LOSEKE-29728 format. One record per residue (C-alpha): residue in three letters; x, y, z; residue number from 1. Coordinates in nm, 3 decimals, decimal comma, padded with zeros to 5 digits. Layout:
N
 code    east   north      up pos
  Ala       X       Y       Z NUM
...
# end
This chain:
382
 code    east   north      up pos
  Met  01,171 -02,885  01,162   1
  Pro  01,348 -02,811  00,825   2
  Cys  01,129 -02,598  00,523   3
  Cys  01,284 -02,789  00,237   4
  Pro  01,380 -03,147  00,241   5
  Thr  01,669 -03,275  00,389   6
  Lys  01,776 -03,709  00,432   7
  Glu  01,693 -03,710  00,780   8
  Ala  01,348 -03,518  00,685   9
  Pro  01,229 -03,583  00,338  10
  Ala  00,866 -03,592  00,432  11
  Thr  00,817 -03,295  00,575  12
  Ser  00,899 -03,045  00,265  13
  Cys  00,689 -02,789  00,169  14
  Cys  00,882 -02,680 -00,148  15
  Pro  00,693 -02,754 -00,433  16
  Lys  00,896 -02,993 -00,688  17
  Lys  00,979 -02,790 -01,005  18
  Asp  00,796 -02,995 -01,282  19
  Ala  00,469 -02,958 -01,001  20
  Pro  00,130 -02,784 -01,205  21
  Ala  00,067 -02,456 -01,033  22
  Lys -00,179 -02,409 -00,753  23
  Ser -00,535 -02,279 -00,802  24
  Gly -00,618 -01,998 -00,654  25
  Glu -00,860 -02,132 -00,425  26
  Thr -00,591 -02,398 -00,287  27
  Ile -00,369 -02,029 -00,222  28
  Met -00,616 -01,873 -00,060  29
  Lys -00,678 -02,148  00,192  30
  Glu -00,281 -02,165  00,270  31
  Val -00,254 -01,812  00,279  32
  Glu -00,571 -01,832  00,515  33
  Glu -00,411 -02,115  00,735  34
  Tyr -00,070 -01,959  00,737  35
  Tyr -00,209 -01,629  00,910  36
  Gly -00,464 -01,768  01,097  37
  Lys -00,294 -02,054  01,262  38
  Val  00,035 -02,124  01,198  39
  Leu  00,174 -01,746  01,278  40
  Ser  00,106 -01,640  01,642  41
  Thr  00,302 -01,284  01,629  42
  Ser  00,577 -01,127  01,414  43
  Lys  00,842 -01,281  01,588  44
  Asp  00,747 -01,604  01,386  45
  Leu  00,826 -01,508  01,058  46
  Lys  01,104 -01,622  00,831  47
  Thr  01,137 -01,334  00,605  48
  Ser  01,210 -00,924  00,693  49
  Ala  00,898 -00,941  00,433  50
  Cys  00,601 -00,895  00,656  51
  Thr  00,734 -00,640  00,921  52
  Ala  00,730 -00,252  00,897  53
  Ser  01,018 -00,191  00,665  54
  Ala  01,076  00,195  00,796  55
  Arg  00,977  00,344  01,150  56
  Pro  00,622  00,533  00,952  57
  His  00,573  00,949  01,065  58
  Arg  00,611  01,033  01,428  59
  Leu  00,228  01,105  01,482  60
  Ile  00,132  00,781  01,363  61
  Met  00,410  00,627  01,556  62
  Asp  00,238  00,857  01,897  63
  Ile -00,071  00,669  01,811  64
  Ile  00,039  00,328  01,740  65
  Lys  00,203  00,336  02,058  66
  Lys -00,170  00,372  02,189  67
  Leu -00,322  00,039  02,058  68
  Pro -00,406 -00,282  02,249  69
  Asn -00,084 -00,535  02,206  70
  Ala -00,322 -00,773  02,078  71
  Val -00,365 -00,526  01,746  72
  Thr -00,015 -00,495  01,719  73
  Glu  00,118 -00,821  01,776  74
  Lys -00,056 -00,980  01,496  75
  Phe  00,089 -00,656  01,210  76
  Tyr  00,206 -00,819  00,972  77
  Gly  00,301 -00,541  00,692  78
  Cys  00,555 -00,395  00,501  79
  Gly  00,534 -00,051  00,538  80
  Ala  00,305  00,210  00,666  81
  Pro  00,053  00,312  00,425  82
  Leu -00,092  00,541  00,638  83
  Pro -00,131  00,896  00,522  84
  Leu -00,196  01,195  00,711  85
  Gly -00,437  01,491  00,632  86
  Ile -00,728  01,222  00,594  87
  Asp -00,927  01,406  00,825  88
  Gly -01,354  01,317  00,761  89
  Leu -01,249  01,084  00,494  90
  Ser -01,337  00,763  00,420  91
  Val -01,076  00,456  00,447  92
  Leu -01,123  00,099  00,291  93
  Asp -00,824 -00,137  00,450  94
  Leu -00,756 -00,473  00,195  95
  Gly -00,643 -00,763  00,444  96
  Ser -00,723 -00,552  00,717  97
  Gly -00,586 -00,847  00,972  98
  Ser -00,561 -00,772  01,305  99
  Gly -00,700 -00,404  01,226 100
  Arg -00,342 -00,196  01,368 101
  Asp -00,343  00,016  01,038 102
  Cys -00,736  00,035  01,053 103
  Tyr -00,707  00,167  01,406 104
  Val -00,462  00,456  01,309 105
  Ala -00,639  00,520  01,047 106
  Ala -00,974  00,552  01,263 107
  Thr -00,799  00,829  01,500 108
  Leu -00,706  00,998  01,192 109
  Val -00,994  01,035  01,008 110
  Gly -01,148  01,138  01,346 111
  Glu -01,527  01,079  01,435 112
  Gln -01,671  01,236  01,108 113
  Gly -01,445  00,984  00,898 114
  Lys -01,485  00,625  00,935 115
  Val -01,288  00,293  00,847 116
  Thr -01,345 -00,060  00,688 117
  Gly -01,194 -00,363  00,681 118
  Ile -01,185 -00,621  00,470 119
  Asp -01,031 -00,955  00,547 120
  Met -01,102 -01,354  00,505 121
  Thr -00,904 -01,480  00,815 122
  Gln -01,181 -01,486  01,072 123
  Glu -00,845 -01,530  01,332 124
  Gln -00,737 -01,197  01,264 125
  Leu -01,115 -01,082  01,219 126
  Val -01,203 -01,183  01,576 127
  Val -00,881 -00,966  01,734 128
  Ala -00,952 -00,669  01,496 129
  Arg -01,301 -00,639  01,636 130
  Glu -01,305 -00,704  01,978 131
  His -01,063 -00,356  02,089 132
  Ala -01,273 -00,126  01,819 133
  Glu -01,540 -00,020  02,049 134
  Ala -01,320  00,078  02,386 135
  Tyr -01,078  00,204  02,173 136
  Thr -01,288  00,465  01,977 137
  Lys -01,408  00,532  02,308 138
  Ser -01,087  00,622  02,453 139
  Leu -01,034  00,895  02,159 140
  Gly -01,357  01,066  02,325 141
  Tyr -01,621  00,955  01,986 142
  Ala -01,950  00,841  02,071 143
  Lys -01,998  00,552  01,826 144
  Cys -01,719  00,368  01,693 145
  Asn -01,593  00,454  01,326 146
  Met -01,458  00,097  01,214 147
  Glu -01,607 -00,158  01,117 148
  Tyr -01,474 -00,490  00,972 149
  Leu -01,650 -00,767  00,727 150
  His -01,488 -01,143  00,609 151
  Gly -01,436 -01,161  00,280 152
  Tyr -01,209 -01,125 -00,026 153
  Ile -01,017 -00,899 -00,167 154
  Glu -01,057 -00,971 -00,500 155
  Lys -01,445 -00,919 -00,507 156
  Phe -01,546 -00,735 -00,206 157
  Pro -01,905 -00,744  00,040 158
  Glu -02,173 -00,673 -00,133 159
  Ser -02,178 -00,380  00,077 160
  Ile -01,886 -00,210 -00,071 161
  Lys -02,042  00,023 -00,323 162
  Asp -01,912  00,198 -00,609 163
  Gly -01,742  00,514 -00,555 164
  Ser -01,821  00,521 -00,183 165
  Tyr -01,455  00,558 -00,044 166
  Asp -01,210  00,814 -00,009 167
  Met -00,896  00,632  00,009 168
  Val -00,774  00,263  00,010 169
  Ile -00,517  00,099  00,229 170
  Ser -00,331 -00,199  00,171 171
  Asn -00,064 -00,378  00,381 172
  Cys  00,155 -00,595  00,200 173
  Val -00,167 -00,808  00,128 174
  Val -00,221 -00,749 -00,222 175
  Asn  00,074 -01,007 -00,340 176
  Leu -00,068 -01,251 -00,126 177
  Ser -00,364 -01,275 -00,394 178
  Pro -00,375 -01,536 -00,638 179
  Asp -00,559 -01,299 -00,901 180
  Lys -00,406 -00,922 -00,877 181
  Pro -00,581 -00,716 -01,178 182
  Ala -00,915 -00,818 -01,003 183
  Val -00,792 -00,638 -00,694 184
  Leu -00,708 -00,343 -00,842 185
  Arg -01,016 -00,374 -01,065 186
  Glu -01,211 -00,347 -00,722 187
  Ala -01,057 -00,074 -00,545 188
  Tyr -01,049  00,139 -00,882 189
  Arg -01,423  00,030 -00,780 190
  Ala -01,432  00,142 -00,441 191
  Leu -01,249  00,453 -00,490 192
  Lys -01,476  00,768 -00,522 193
  Glu -01,354  01,001 -00,842 194
  Gly -01,035  01,194 -00,668 195
  Gly -00,937  00,891 -00,421 196
  Glu -00,664  00,727 -00,433 197
  Phe -00,555  00,352 -00,322 198
  Tyr -00,245  00,412 -00,137 199
  Phe -00,029  00,108  00,012 200
  Ser  00,271 -00,034  00,070 201
  Asp  00,332 -00,420 -00,103 202
  Val  00,594 -00,680 -00,182 203
  Tyr  00,768 -00,677 -00,549 204
  Cys  01,040 -00,843 -00,759 205
  Asp  01,287 -00,713 -01,035 206
  Arg  01,168 -01,014 -01,189 207
  Arg  00,896 -01,283 -01,282 208
  Leu  00,934 -01,526 -01,049 209
  Pro  00,944 -01,891 -01,181 210
  Gln  00,636 -02,101 -01,125 211
  His  00,824 -02,382 -00,825 212
  Val  00,886 -02,015 -00,628 213
  Lys  00,548 -01,917 -00,669 214
  Asp  00,401 -02,215 -00,569 215
  His  00,645 -02,248 -00,252 216
  Glu  00,395 -02,251  00,038 217
  Val  00,562 -02,081  00,307 218
  Leu  00,712 -01,857  00,050 219
  Trp  00,357 -01,758 -00,030 220
  Gly  00,248 -01,707  00,346 221
  Glu  00,591 -01,487  00,386 222
  Cys  00,515 -01,255  00,115 223
  Ile  00,813 -01,343 -00,106 224
  Ser  00,660 -01,601 -00,347 225
  Gly  00,349 -01,382 -00,481 226
  Ala  00,593 -01,106 -00,535 227
  Leu  00,475 -00,915 -00,863 228
  Tyr  00,726 -00,795 -01,077 229
  Ile  00,767 -00,434 -01,050 230
  Glu  00,714 -00,343 -01,474 231
  Asp  00,407 -00,636 -01,456 232
  Phe  00,239 -00,435 -01,170 233
  Ile  00,231 -00,111 -01,377 234
  Arg  00,098 -00,220 -01,673 235
  Glu -00,176 -00,375 -01,418 236
  Ser -00,256 -00,030 -01,289 237
  Asn -00,254  00,130 -01,616 238
  Lys -00,535 -00,120 -01,687 239
  Ala -00,726 -00,119 -01,347 240
  Gly -00,752  00,220 -01,467 241
  Phe -00,519  00,383 -01,265 242
  Thr -00,252  00,608 -01,516 243
  Asp  00,059  00,747 -01,392 244
  Pro  00,144  00,522 -01,072 245
  Arg  00,330  00,701 -00,854 246
  Glu  00,665  00,565 -00,627 247
  Leu  00,665  00,696 -00,251 248
  Ser  00,961  00,485 -00,061 249
  Arg  01,130  00,135 -00,129 250
  Asp  01,327 -00,112  00,097 251
  Glu  01,477 -00,449 -00,025 252
  Ile  01,359 -00,718  00,164 253
  Lys  01,620 -00,969  00,265 254
  Val  01,497 -01,321  00,268 255
  Leu  01,657 -01,438  00,557 256
  Asp  01,649 -01,835  00,611 257
  Pro  01,952 -01,958  00,389 258
  Glu  01,712 -02,213  00,275 259
  Leu  01,459 -02,042  00,185 260
  Ser  01,712 -01,798  00,036 261
  Ala  01,860 -02,089 -00,201 262
  Ile  01,502 -02,149 -00,366 263
  Thr  01,449 -01,767 -00,466 264
  Gly  01,853 -01,752 -00,610 265
  Asn  01,908 -01,424 -00,742 266
  Ala  01,588 -01,256 -00,724 267
  Lys  01,584 -00,944 -00,577 268
  Phe  01,271 -00,827 -00,354 269
  Tyr  01,139 -00,465 -00,221 270
  Ser  00,894 -00,351  00,020 271
  Ile  00,691 -00,054 -00,201 272
  Thr  00,444  00,202 -00,124 273
  Tyr  00,267  00,326 -00,422 274
  Arg  00,005  00,583 -00,454 275
  Leu -00,287  00,531 -00,742 276
  Phe -00,531  00,792 -00,775 277
  Lys -00,867  00,766 -00,953 278
  Leu -00,865  01,089 -01,173 279
  Pro -01,017  00,969 -01,510 280
  Gly -00,996  01,208 -01,775 281
  Met -00,741  01,351 -01,638 282
  Leu -00,433  01,124 -01,621 283
  Glu -00,201  01,046 -01,934 284
  Thr  00,024  00,794 -02,029 285
  Lys  00,342  01,026 -02,034 286
  Cys  00,419  01,354 -01,806 287
  Glu  00,267  01,689 -02,072 288
  Asp  00,417  02,015 -01,963 289
  Tyr  00,121  02,277 -01,980 290
  Gly  00,341  02,527 -01,805 291
  Gln  00,120  02,486 -01,478 292
  Phe  00,286  02,512 -01,135 293
  Ala  00,169  02,389 -00,782 294
  Val  00,197  02,578 -00,447 295
  Tyr  00,191  02,390 -00,147 296
  Lys -00,033  02,571  00,135 297
  Gly  00,142  02,377  00,432 298
  Thr -00,218  02,250  00,595 299
  Ile -00,132  01,858  00,630 300
  Pro -00,091  01,795  00,997 301
  Gly  00,352  01,676  01,051 302
  Asn  00,391  01,818  00,689 303
  Gln  00,387  02,177  00,776 304
  His  00,714  02,257  00,610 305
  Asn  00,688  02,045  00,326 306
  Tyr  00,516  01,773  00,109 307
  Met  00,596  01,437 -00,069 308
  Leu  00,387  01,296 -00,291 309
  Asp  00,612  01,048 -00,485 310
  Asp  00,988  01,027 -00,489 311
  His  01,043  01,298 -00,726 312
  His  00,813  01,544 -00,527 313
  Val  00,912  01,773 -00,255 314
  Leu  00,700  02,043 -00,245 315
  Ile  00,822  02,295 -00,029 316
  Thr  00,531  02,554  00,131 317
  Gly  00,427  02,818 -00,037 318
  Lys  00,710  02,802 -00,287 319
  Pro  00,575  02,786 -00,672 320
  Phe  00,673  02,451 -00,829 321
  Leu  00,658  02,362 -01,189 322
  Val  00,449  02,034 -01,245 323
  Cys  00,324  01,847 -01,518 324
  Gly -00,048  01,786 -01,571 325
  Asn -00,020  01,477 -01,428 326
  Thr  00,112  01,600 -01,096 327
  Ala -00,119  01,897 -01,098 328
  Ala -00,385  01,698 -01,158 329
  Met -00,333  01,419 -00,809 330
  Leu -00,219  01,798 -00,625 331
  Gly -00,605  01,945 -00,714 332
  Glu -00,660  02,040 -01,043 333
  Asn -01,022  02,109 -01,073 334
  Gly -01,061  02,074 -00,696 335
  Lys -01,096  01,693 -00,804 336
  Ser -00,792  01,531 -00,561 337
  Trp -00,867  01,490 -00,220 338
  Leu -00,550  01,657 -00,198 339
  Ala -00,700  01,983 -00,370 340
  Lys -00,762  02,180 -00,025 341
  His -00,380  02,163  00,118 342
  Phe -00,270  02,330 -00,244 343
  Thr -00,300  02,587 -00,466 344
  Ile -00,267  02,471 -00,871 345
  Thr -00,209  02,781 -01,118 346
  Gly -00,272  02,735 -01,498 347
  Asp -00,461  02,503 -01,725 348
  Arg -00,452  02,304 -01,997 349
  Ser -00,540  02,536 -02,295 350
  Val -00,179  02,565 -02,389 351
  His  00,059  02,274 -02,431 352
  Tyr  00,443  02,334 -02,481 353
  Gly  00,511  01,922 -02,523 354
  Leu  00,704  01,662 -02,326 355
  Phe  00,720  01,778 -01,950 356
  Asp  01,092  01,814 -01,855 357
  Cys  01,147  01,533 -01,664 358
  Ser  01,449  01,340 -01,519 359
  Ser  01,539  01,065 -01,267 360
  Pro  01,701  01,081 -00,944 361
  Pro  01,666  00,721 -00,772 362
  Ala  01,385  00,620 -00,578 363
  Val  01,391  00,724 -00,198 364
  Thr  01,406  00,468  00,041 365
  Ala  01,138  00,485  00,316 366
  Ser  01,377  00,588  00,567 367
  Ala  01,452  00,898  00,365 368
  Ser  01,125  00,980  00,287 369
  Ser  01,135  01,236  00,561 370
  Ala  01,363  01,453  00,384 371
  Ala  01,303  01,848  00,315 372
  Ser  01,378  01,797 -00,092 373
  Cys  01,431  01,529 -00,286 374
  Ala  01,325  01,637 -00,614 375
  Pro  01,522  01,834 -00,908 376
  Ala  01,480  02,196 -00,972 377
  Gly  01,164  02,268 -01,117 378
  Gly  01,031  01,943 -01,051 379
  Ser  01,019  01,590 -01,208 380
  Cys  00,734  01,329 -01,285 381
  Cys  00,945  01,015 -01,443 382
# end
């Protein structure tokens, strides 16, 4: 069945008319729930490359994924690998957890003393996630399951999610599906502890999409119609409290279906992994120079030789690295960030030397994010 109208099948079209009124948020959520709960059986049913991982995750994470139940991995629709290492003992909240793949991986990474909570609005996905959780954590040797799954919406978390209750919020190709993305960002900020992080992959666009593209039911379900213009995302992140969003990696997304490609036109789409830190009062709108430097201790599993903070910062173990005030805060200045135990920050903010000397190399692709170093000499934040 064609997605768009033809002479042979005009009545089967899911394409909105260009002058049709914009869909309501409630309508969009119902369509997304239907698409992921009933239309898609496995990731093989997708029509674009958006909702599939853009690059192989770290080998440690791949080793975990190989041991997950097939039912969990078959219904995985993510666009990246928003699963940071070094989170042992932390509390993790997964927005739009779906079949639970990332929750299962996180449950392994945080260990028995950590906890993982998944939120999803699709009952069919929650059934899959819950069904195998107890047996999986028992296979890890845990006395008690450290995963829980809640039915709810990422625009307004269930009441059990209290303010400042999680160290880490993750999400994988889900925020774009929300009709109210600013609300999602605000809720993520609210749920995080001070020093916590929203570490997530999602779909973005190089422009604002016209309404007829936004209202396309299949393109929305495929994570394309809801793609936020990159610059608008940065603006909304700042409004929510996430000052200085850091891009970790990006890969271009291909719209494989020719009919869908004709609808999206010249717009370019990307899977981008961002890191947003909750550090109130410590992050500034510009990269400022206080003469600080950071030293990575080499203590994060799988990253003993270097650590990649973002597409401009790869810190070599034991080597002093000049940083701006924002980067110093993210890495652990004053012991606030969850990363603090892995870094030594030297210097304070008592003397200001003006703007930090930033240069801007191109963003790193996800496939190249494990390189030893991509940052220019002296560090860079911009």
